[in-house]
Steps between C-alpha positions, in 0.01 A plus 500: 500500500315453173708486189413741221574283197525793259742685727713185534506450122596865442777480759625174349502650149688810619763287671531243222525772235810630680634165618375204297686254726323616818404217732152439634629626838598829335162521327323445832708774667434741210127431531506547876380149578654187644647227288241250621218734396653542155537122462139438604389711203775412252644149530831612351666736262333346192155549655588860586625572148187342351282715729700807398438428135126448547486820706709684238267398218201618705672831577595552137149417377359749748744767382402434138132535588552822697719651225209497253734430209224543243428862605673778309833467326732205547769719653259622765393142564864402546555781749194389697623140494843597636329700776275206588794257498718709729362355828581148373830591331715309750285193445531532122877553534523167681269317262673625186832359618385179666573235238323211675160662452440369153425139585123467532243532222250681722751772588618533142138562398489786750815657360379441144178686584695791649745512211213505250334796672819705514598408144151606385567845644822529302336360187219755528758775536670375184175475306407853600840633396608586853772234538776381271414199289857367479487387865272202557229519767661196665834683525336815638316287756826341618667843507221628724542209741875552506470873566251448783726237655820701474317814611385315812858386572633853456240637743564219752874571487444873542658585166177649366238702684167320539324811370686464168404135438194554280640788299835338423353167390220644287712768338792269421276237348282749314802695381628185333159372387353820362475526131686809385316730268718581201473845349 
């Protein structure tokens, strides 16, 4: 049976987001493959985590591209980004909480690139008067990551309906980020 690398990485991220101490045996079972097959592709947990991060950066970059952040208002761009990130939300939930990911310069460059693109969206919203200026773009970026991660956990645990994921994240973040118009 051929191994679908993307499916294995998604299954691993979903499991590790719920249970960060999962063994490679548990990851293999969650992915529907044998332990030996998993080890042929990922020499150990560190190799799997590294592959998850590379895959996560690729997924996030793709979501940013598809969201067309430069089109229309910043709030609409944010809504599109949340929608595009939803399929990879479990992966982002894992990556946001995995503290060993910040060790290699190459990976940090990937995250720096992603952070800059998201922060630029928030900065544009501030410059156009759509978002509050007392919250830094860096903080809003981290808040977005946190909301996507916790939203994914809530859906995985069955505490939140999957259909509500996009609305709840976008509206909570935008409700706090929107600049209020004083009369």
